[in-house]
SEDREN-543165 format. One line per field, with one value per residue: residue number from 1; residue in one letter; x, y, z of N, C-alpha, C in turn. Coordinates in steps of 0.05 Angstrom, whole numbers, plus 5000, padded with zeros to 4 digits. Each point is the difference from the previous one (the first is absolute). Layout:
<rs>
num = [NUM_...]
residu = [a_...]
n_x = [X_...]
n_y = [Y_...]
n_z = [Z_...]
ca_x = [X_...]
ca_y = [Y_...]
ca_z = [Z_...]
c_x = [X_...]
c_y = [Y_...]
c_z = [Z_...]
</rs>
This chain:
<rs>
num = [1_2_3_4_5_6_7_8_9_10_11_12_13_14_15_16_17_18_19_20_21_22_23_24_25_26_27_28_29_30_31_32_33_34_35_36_37_38_39_40_41_42_43_44_45_46_47_48_49_50_51_52_53_54_55_56_57_58_59_60_61_62_63_64_65_66_67_68_69_70_71_72_73_74_75_76_77_78_79_80_81_82_83_84_85_86_87_88_89_90_91_92_93_94_95_96_97_98_99_100_101_102_103_104_105_106_107_108_109_110_111_112_113_114_115_116_117_118_119_120_121_122_123_124_125_126_127_128_129_130_131_132_133_134_135_136_137_138_139_140_141_142_143_144_145_146_147_148_149_150_151_152_153_154_155_156_157_158_159_160_161_162_163_164_165_166_167_168_169_170_171_172_173_174_175_176_177_178_179_180_181_182_183_184_185_186_187_188_189_190_191_192_193_194_195_196_197_198_199_200_201_202_203_204_205_206_207_208_209_210_211_212_213_214_215_216_217_218_219_220_221_222_223_224]
residu = [x_x_x_x_x_x_x_x_x_x_x_x_x_x_x_x_x_x_x_x_x_x_x_x_x_x_x_x_x_x_x_x_x_x_x_x_x_x_x_x_x_x_x_x_x_x_x_x_x_x_x_x_x_x_x_x_x_x_x_x_x_x_x_x_x_x_x_x_x_x_x_x_x_x_x_x_x_x_x_x_x_x_x_x_x_x_x_x_x_x_x_x_x_x_x_x_x_x_x_x_x_x_x_x_x_x_x_x_x_x_x_x_x_x_x_x_x_x_x_x_x_x_x_x_x_x_x_x_x_x_x_x_x_x_x_x_x_x_x_x_x_x_x_x_x_x_x_x_x_x_x_x_x_x_x_x_x_x_x_x_x_x_x_x_x_x_x_x_x_x_x_x_x_x_x_x_x_x_x_x_x_x_x_x_x_x_x_x_x_x_x_x_x_x_x_x_x_x_x_x_x_x_x_x_x_x_x_x_x_x_x_x_x_x_x_x_x_x_x_x_x_x_x_x]
n_x = [5314_5024_5008_5029_4993_4995_5025_5010_4982_5000_5035_5009_4968_5000_5016_4996_4978_5024_5031_4986_4972_5035_5005_4996_5011_5030_5002_4964_5016_5014_5010_5021_5005_4982_4995_4980_5007_5007_4979_4994_5025_5000_4976_4994_5024_4999_4984_5007_5032_4985_4965_5034_5015_4980_4983_5013_4989_4980_4992_5020_4981_4981_5039_5006_4987_5002_5033_4988_4993_5004_4974_4983_4977_4999_4966_5023_4996_4981_4993_5020_4999_4964_5014_5025_4981_4977_5017_5020_4986_4999_5028_5008_4966_5004_5013_4977_4979_5013_4993_4989_4999_4994_4995_5014_5010_4996_5015_4979_4993_5018_5006_4966_5012_5024_4973_4983_5030_4995_4958_5006_5024_4983_4993_5012_5001_4976_5004_5023_4992_4980_5011_5012_4973_4988_4988_5031_5007_4969_5000_4998_5005_5026_4980_5003_4980_4968_5005_4981_5019_4981_5023_4999_4995_5014_5023_4990_5001_5001_5015_4984_4987_5014_5012_4962_4991_5018_4984_4968_5017_5018_4992_4978_5022_4991_4978_4986_4980_5015_5021_4979_4988_5029_5012_4968_5036_5013_4995_5019_5029_4996_4972_5012_5012_4965_4989_5021_5007_4954_5002_5013_4993_4987_5022_5022_4984_5000_4974_5011_4981_5004_5025_4999_4984_5016_5022_4972_5017_5017_4974_4961_4997_4986_5010_5027]
n_y = [4998_4983_5028_5013_5032_5000_4987_5019_5014_4980_4991_5023_5005_4975_5003_5013_4972_4993_5015_5018_4983_4999_5024_4992_4986_5004_5030_5007_4966_5020_4981_4992_4989_5004_4980_5018_5028_4977_4991_5013_5015_4969_5011_5027_4992_4970_4999_5024_4972_4973_5017_5016_4986_4995_5026_5001_4968_5005_5018_5020_5012_4979_4987_5023_5000_4973_5019_5002_5021_5010_5003_4991_4992_5032_4977_4987_5027_5004_4991_5010_5016_4992_4997_5025_5034_4986_4997_5021_5019_4989_5008_5045_4998_4992_5014_5024_4992_4992_5017_4999_4980_5025_4980_4983_4986_4982_4974_4968_5034_4998_4963_5012_5037_4977_4990_5005_5010_4972_4980_5035_4983_4966_5009_5015_4963_4981_5020_5000_4974_5002_5010_5001_5020_4979_5032_5004_5023_5016_4997_5009_4970_4991_4989_5013_4981_4994_4996_4979_4984_4977_5000_5004_4974_4983_5023_5030_4986_4979_5031_5006_4986_4991_5023_5007_4983_4998_5022_4997_4985_5017_5025_4989_5009_5025_4985_5027_4998_5011_4985_4975_5007_5007_4982_5007_5015_4970_5000_5024_4997_4975_4991_5019_4969_4981_5020_5001_4974_4993_5027_5003_4983_5009_5031_4979_4964_5005_4996_5022_5027_4991_5003_5016_5004_4985_5003_4993_4984_5018_4985_4987_4963_5017_4997_4992]
n_z = [4613_5018_5024_5002_4989_4988_4986_4997_4990_4985_4987_4999_4967_4997_5006_4998_4988_4966_4998_4981_4983_5004_4998_4988_4984_4993_4994_4983_5003_4993_4974_4983_5017_4978_4987_5005_5017_4999_5010_5035_5005_5017_5006_5007_5016_5009_4990_5017_5008_4997_5003_5011_5011_5005_5013_5014_5010_5009_5023_4999_4981_4999_4999_4985_4991_5012_4997_4977_5026_4987_5026_4964_5023_5008_4986_4995_5003_4983_4982_4978_4999_4988_4975_5004_5004_4991_4968_5000_4994_4982_4974_5011_4995_4974_4995_5007_4987_4985_5002_5008_4964_4983_4973_5010_4975_4994_5013_5007_5013_5012_4994_5009_5025_5011_5003_5018_5031_5005_5006_5022_5016_4990_5005_5017_4994_4995_5016_5032_5003_5013_5026_4979_5012_5015_4997_5024_4972_5006_4981_4971_4994_4991_4982_5024_5002_4988_5036_4993_5005_5003_5021_4988_5003_5014_5026_5007_5035_4981_4985_5007_4988_4985_4999_5001_4987_4982_5008_4990_4987_4997_5024_4984_4983_4998_5004_4974_5008_5022_4994_5000_5020_4988_4995_5015_5009_4986_5004_5021_5016_4996_5019_5018_5006_5003_5024_5002_5009_4987_5025_5004_5008_4997_4998_5008_5006_4976_5011_5003_4995_4966_5001_5013_4979_4985_4996_5026_5012_5031_5007_5006_4989_4988_5001_4992]
ca_x = [5029_4995_5016_5004_4999_4964_5005_5013_4978_4978_5000_4994_4975_4997_5024_4988_4978_4997_5005_4976_4986_5003_5010_4945_4983_5011_5023_4999_4993_5018_5000_5006_4984_4979_5002_4974_5018_5018_4975_4986_5035_5004_4983_4991_5025_5011_4984_4997_5017_5001_4990_5007_5010_4972_4993_5021_5009_4961_4988_5012_4977_4986_5006_5011_4970_4982_5016_4989_4979_4999_4977_5006_4967_4998_4978_5017_5018_4975_4999_5031_5010_4984_5003_5011_5009_4994_5032_5009_4974_4993_5026_5004_4980_4997_5032_4996_4987_5027_5025_4970_4976_4968_4981_5011_4994_5014_5027_4986_4994_5023_5000_4976_4989_5033_4998_4989_5002_5026_4994_4990_5022_5012_4976_5009_5024_5001_4995_5021_5007_4965_5005_5028_4999_4999_5022_4994_4989_4981_4996_5003_5028_4993_4994_4973_4980_4980_4997_4975_5001_5018_4984_5003_4972_4983_5013_5015_5027_5013_5044_4993_4977_5025_5017_4991_5005_5022_5003_4978_5004_5033_4980_4989_5026_5016_4976_5000_4965_5010_5013_4988_4991_5015_4994_4971_4991_5001_4969_4974_5010_5007_4981_5013_5028_4998_4986_5015_4998_4993_4994_5038_5000_4974_5009_5019_5007_4973_4986_4998_4978_4994_5009_4994_4980_5002_5005_4986_4998_5021_5033_5001_4972_4973_5006_5021]
ca_y = [4986_4988_5006_4996_5027_4990_4979_5007_5017_4981_4986_5012_5006_4969_5004_5032_4997_4974_5033_5012_4992_4978_5026_5023_4970_4971_5008_4996_4981_5002_4975_4992_4979_5008_4973_5009_5009_4986_4986_5031_5004_4983_4999_5040_5013_4981_5000_5019_5009_4995_5018_5031_4981_4994_5015_5012_4987_4993_5029_5009_5018_5001_5012_5027_5004_4986_5013_5034_5012_5028_5020_5024_5008_5014_4991_4972_4995_4995_4965_4991_5007_4979_4962_5010_4982_4984_4975_5012_4991_4981_4986_5000_4993_4967_4986_5004_4984_4968_5006_5017_4977_5023_4984_4984_4991_4986_4998_4989_5018_5005_4992_4987_5026_4998_4975_5023_5017_4981_5016_5024_5014_4998_5020_5015_4995_4994_5036_5014_4974_5015_5020_5009_5025_5007_5008_5009_5025_4998_5003_5001_4994_5020_4985_4980_4985_4985_4966_4985_4978_4986_5005_5018_5000_5007_5031_5020_5007_4981_4984_5020_4980_4980_5010_5017_4970_5003_5020_4983_4979_5007_4992_4966_4971_5016_4992_5027_5007_5032_5029_4997_5023_5026_4996_5002_5026_5007_4988_5023_5012_4999_5019_5022_5004_4991_5023_5020_4984_4998_5029_4995_4977_5008_5023_4995_4988_4986_4981_5000_5004_4978_4980_5014_4998_4962_4977_5023_5002_5013_4978_4976_5002_5002_5022_5041]
ca_z = [4999_5023_4991_5029_5016_4993_5031_5043_5005_5009_5023_5022_5009_5011_5012_5005_5012_5039_5021_5024_5000_5020_5029_5006_5035_5018_5025_5017_4998_5028_4989_4976_5015_4993_4973_4979_4986_4981_4971_4966_4983_4979_4992_4985_4983_4980_4992_4981_4986_4973_4987_5004_4974_4967_4989_4993_4985_4977_4997_5016_4999_5020_5025_4995_4999_5015_5012_5009_5031_4999_4980_4991_5003_5027_5018_5005_5024_5046_4992_4997_5045_5020_4993_5016_5033_5011_5012_5021_5025_5000_5006_5027_5017_4990_5017_5018_5019_5004_5020_5030_5003_5007_4975_4979_4991_5007_4970_4980_4979_4972_4974_4977_4989_4984_4973_4974_4982_4987_4981_4977_4984_4974_4989_5001_4982_4994_4989_4970_4983_4992_5000_4995_4998_5038_5016_5031_4998_4984_4983_4978_4984_4966_4988_5018_4994_5018_4990_5002_4996_5032_5019_4999_4991_5025_5015_4985_5013_5008_5019_5032_5012_5006_5016_5021_5010_5004_5014_5033_4991_5021_5031_4993_4998_5014_5024_5015_4991_4999_4974_4973_5013_4996_4977_4989_4984_4978_4976_4998_4980_4970_4994_4985_4984_4979_4994_4981_4983_4991_4985_4983_4985_4994_4996_4990_4984_4989_5001_5033_5017_5007_5028_5024_4999_4997_5044_5013_5027_5007_5024_5018_4983_5012_5036_4996]
c_x = [4997_5027_5018_4977_4961_5004_5005_4967_4984_5008_5006_4981_4994_5021_4989_4975_4994_5001_4990_4988_5007_5005_4968_5002_5008_5008_4973_4976_5030_5007_5013_4969_4969_4991_4984_5023_5019_4988_4997_5023_4999_4975_5011_5032_5016_4980_4997_5024_5005_4996_5009_5020_4989_5008_5036_5020_4978_5004_5015_4998_4982_4999_5011_4970_4993_5027_4989_4991_4996_4978_5003_4971_5006_4989_5008_5027_4990_5005_5017_5002_4988_5010_5024_5002_4975_5013_5002_4983_4996_5018_4994_4987_5013_5029_4996_4976_5015_5014_4984_4986_4972_4985_5014_4977_4995_5012_4989_4976_5021_5012_4990_5006_5025_4993_4980_5015_5029_4987_4996_5025_5003_4960_5023_5019_4980_4980_5012_5001_4986_5013_5032_4998_5012_5031_4980_4982_4975_5021_4992_5017_4996_5002_4979_4980_4987_5006_4976_5000_5010_4989_4990_4965_4972_4997_5021_5028_5012_5016_4981_4982_5028_5007_4982_5008_5033_5005_4993_5021_5025_4994_5004_5024_5022_4983_4993_4979_4991_5009_4977_4990_4996_4996_4981_4992_5018_4975_4987_5029_5006_4976_5000_5024_4985_4979_5023_5011_5004_4992_5027_4993_4968_5001_5019_5001_4982_4984_5004_4972_4974_4997_4979_4967_4997_5005_4992_5019_5030_5032_4985_4968_4983_5004_5001_5015]
c_y = [5007_5026_4992_5021_4964_4976_5007_5016_4974_4989_5021_5005_4981_5006_5020_5005_4974_4998_5007_4983_4977_5011_5006_4971_4990_5029_5000_4986_4990_4972_4988_4969_5004_4990_5015_5015_4995_4981_5032_4999_4981_4994_5011_4994_4984_5000_5018_5021_4981_4995_5023_4970_4992_5018_5018_4987_4993_5023_5020_5031_5001_4997_5019_5011_5005_5004_5037_4994_5031_5014_5022_5022_4995_4993_4978_5003_5002_4961_4997_5004_4993_4975_4982_4991_4978_4975_5011_4982_4967_4967_4991_4985_4977_4991_5002_4979_4975_5012_5005_4973_5009_4987_4982_4984_4963_4991_5010_5021_5018_4988_5001_5024_4996_4990_5022_5020_4998_5010_5010_5002_4994_5013_5027_5006_5002_5031_5010_4984_5020_5036_5021_5021_5015_5009_5003_5034_5002_5023_4984_4995_5010_4966_4977_4994_4997_4972_5002_4966_4988_5016_5038_5014_5001_5012_5009_5005_4974_4995_5034_4964_4984_5020_4996_4963_5000_5017_4990_4974_5002_4996_4978_4985_5011_4989_5021_5003_5027_5018_4978_5026_5029_4983_5000_5020_5004_5001_5027_5013_4994_5012_5020_5011_4987_5033_5021_4983_4998_5015_5003_4979_5003_5017_4998_4976_4988_4983_4984_4998_4969_4974_4995_4990_4965_5002_5021_4995_4998_4987_4985_4999_5006_5012_5040_4997]
c_z = [5035_5003_5034_5021_5013_5028_5022_4998_5011_5044_5028_5014_5022_5028_5023_5013_5034_5023_5015_5012_5036_5026_4993_5023_5011_5028_5017_5012_5033_5003_4978_4996_4993_4988_4989_4978_4989_4972_4982_4993_4969_4975_4969_4987_4984_4974_4978_4995_4976_4989_4977_4972_4982_4975_4999_4950_4979_4981_5009_4993_5025_5039_5002_5011_5034_5031_5002_5004_4991_4982_4991_5005_5028_5012_5014_5034_5032_4989_5027_5042_5008_5008_5021_5029_4999_5000_5030_5025_5015_5011_5037_5021_5005_5027_5032_5010_5001_5019_5025_5002_5005_4998_4980_4984_5001_4973_4966_4978_5002_4989_4984_4977_4976_4970_4985_4977_4968_4973_4983_4985_4976_4987_4991_4969_4979_4979_4981_4973_4967_4976_4997_5002_5030_5011_5028_5002_4981_4969_4981_4975_4975_4987_5021_4986_5025_5009_5005_5002_5023_5027_4988_4979_5015_5012_4977_5007_5014_5026_5024_5004_5017_5031_5027_5016_5017_5028_5029_5014_5024_5018_5010_5007_5037_5035_5019_4999_4999_4977_4977_5002_4990_4965_4976_4989_4974_4974_4996_4990_4967_4983_4979_4970_4977_4979_4981_4972_4986_4977_4979_4968_4977_4990_4974_4981_4984_4989_5034_5007_4987_5009_5024_5003_4985_5036_5010_5022_4992_5012_5004_4973_5021_5025_4994_4970]
</rs>
């Protein structure tokens, strides 16, 4: 059941994220007339807002899990720090790249990246629909079962497949190949998270070890 506290947490999370991203992007750009920045902000936070509203109405427990970010696994501390550093460095560099026009992508490339990002958002929603146990933290939940249908029958971690796609398109939407080079570190970061997550799931979730044998690939079919 939706609660006032959950609603305020969700709205606050989106507002804080938008404010932080805006400062990191537009301050280095030296102007608010950075159209790529507005495109990025819109395509990221507007769907996020409506997705949050949908989860509040349809599945508040899932929203609560997605808002919970405090890890219980010590191994994930470095992953969180590296991801945060990647975002800060990538966004700031994108702003400076626009300001000084170091190496800027053509407009069509940013729009194409935005289209891929929108598609990945739809896939993200499908993963959430298939697996209501998805939490932002690495844990085994009470009553959790192995999901092996839909996208989970293709790769073991479709949520990370989608986030890799989303994150790699972000700097391209911002028009910055230099930032893209920084975001290329994300697959290596997420590989560390997956290694720890699979260890936790194999030890604590019944049937997960058999699922690992059944679905061979973690993120990319026939490749990884």
